[in-house]
N, C-alpha and C positions, 0 to 999 in steps of 0.2 A: 639199643632198641629206640627207634625214633618216636619221639613224643609229639603228637600232633597237637598245637595249640588251639584252644577254643577261642574265637576272636571276638564273640559277643555274649554277654550275659543277658539272658531274656528277662523281660519284665513280667512278673507273675501278677495275675489279677487275684490271687488269694490274700486274704488278711489273715496273718498268724497273730492269734491272741495268746500271748505267753502265760496267761492266768489259766488257760484252758488245756495246756499240753505239759507233758512231764519234763522237767529240767533233770537231765541225766549227769550232766558234768561240764565244767568249764576248763578252758586251756589258756595258753598265753596270749591268744588274741581272738578266741572265739567260744560260743557255748554250744553244746549239743542237746537237742531236744528229741524226744521220741514222738513221732507223728502217728504210728500205727504198729501193729504187731511186726510189719514188714519194712516200714520206712523210718528214717530219721531225718534230722536237718541240722547242720552246723551252721550257726548264724555267726556272720562277722559284719562289723560296721561298714557302712556304705563306702567309706574311704579306702577300705582295705582290699581294693580291688586286685592289686598286684598279688597279695598273698592268697586270696581266692582263686585266681586264675592258676597260681603255681600249685596249690594243693589239689585242685581240680584235676590238673594234667597228671600229678603223681598218682592220683587215685585211679584214673583211667588207665594209666599204663601197668599199674600193679594189678589191677583186677583182671588183666589178661595172662598173669603168670599163675601157673598152678604147681602144686607140690603133690606128688602121688596121685595126679588126675584130679585134685580139688582145688578150688580157688580159696586162698586163705585171708584175703583182704575184702573189705565190704565192696559191692557192687556200686559204682557211680550212676545215678540216674539223670540228675540235672543240676545245672547252676543258675540261679534266678535272682532277681531282686524282688524282695518281699515287702509288703506294708506291714509292719509289725507294731502290736499293741503290747508294750511293757507291763510290768506287774502292777504300775500305778495307773494303766490304761492311757498312757501318753503314746502317741502315734510317732514312728520313726522308720526309716528305709533302711534295710539290712540286706546284704548279700547271704544267699543261703546255698549250701551244698547239700543236695538231696542224695542220700545214700541208703544203701541197706541198712537196716536196724539188725544188730547181732546182739542177741541175748545170751548171757551167761548162764550156763545150767551146771549146777553145783553137783548134780547127781550124774554127770556125764562121766565117762570113763578117764581115768587119772592120766595126765599128760606131763611129761617131762618138759617144763617150759625150757629149759637150757638148751635141750636138743632141738626143739622146735625153732629157738632163735638161731642156732647155728646153721641149721639146715635153710631157714628162710633167707639168712643173711648171704649165704653162698649162693642161693638160688637168684636173689635180687642182683648180687653184684655180677654174675654172669650175663646179666642183661643191662648192665651199666648203670645200676642205681645202687647207691650206698645209703643205708638207714642208720642214723647215728644214734636213735633213740630207742633202740630195743631193751626192753626191760620187762619183768615179769607182769608189771600193771598193765601192758599194752598187748598182752597175749591172753586171749579168753578161751575157756574151755567151753565147748558147745555140743549138742547131741551129734553134729556132723563133723565133729573133730575141731582142732585148735584153729583160732581166727586171730589175725592181728590187727590192730586198729591205731589210729591217730598218727597221722603223717604230716605233722607240721613241717612246712618246706625248709625252714631254718635248720633242721635236722636231716635234711636229704641232699645227697649230692648226686647230680645226673651227669654222667661220664660221656665224653666223646671218645672217637678212636682216632689215631693218626693213620697215616698212609700205609703203615705195615699192619694194621688191624690190631694195635695195642690201645688199651685204654689210657687215655691221658688223666693223671691224678695229680692233684697238688696236695700240700701237707694235710688239710683238713680231712680229704677223702682218704688219703693213705692212712690215716688213724682208724677209719671205720672199715677197713677191708677185712674180711675173714682170714684167718691165720692160713688156711688152705689155698688161699688165692695164689696162683703161681707168679713169680715175679718177671717171667719172661713175657707175661701177658700185659705188662705195665710200661708206660712212658712217664717217669716220674719227673715233674717239674718242680721248680723252686718256690712255688707261690705258697703262703701259708694263710690260713683262715677260711671262713666260709664264703664261697665265691659264687653261691647260687643265684645271686641278685645281678650279675653282669648281664650286658645286652645280648652276649652270644650264647647265654644259657637257655636250652629249650623249655626251661620252666619260667622264663622271664615274661613280662606282660607283652603281648603282641603289638606290633605297629597298628596305628588305625588306618 
């Protein structure tokens, strides 16, 4: 799957007062807030431009993938720079990824998280995306079925194909491949470690 890079982060005229919106949770480099019943925002420090662009590209790519006719990841709306007032009322500039807010429903029909993860992992891999952070906490049950959240770029490998149509994988990506992914579809290279941040990766920061 070709991932198109968004070259600019727009500047929002909105002021986000963190004292007035609900803080849902925090991750390794950002915090998620609920803006409304249907929208939320993941806020990152303004210096985390590369990470913001990478996660935005991942969200856009995965939002186009469906399982049984249903999208299972949050819809991506926009990536913007916000003027933010923190809990002490101090102002700062932060990058925000505005996305669909997904609410867990404890009364929804039971889902087998393990089966959801296996199916999603295979579906993503067939599109050249390896997600290394599949776990039960990242799968929410909703009234519309299971949804998967939290796509930190450091836990995602985006694969390219060689001239034979095989996916090029290094050691890190190979560890995350589903067990039913055919070996004849792979071009295994000797690299190890997470290589998502190199200049040839479609999730890397675009040139200005």
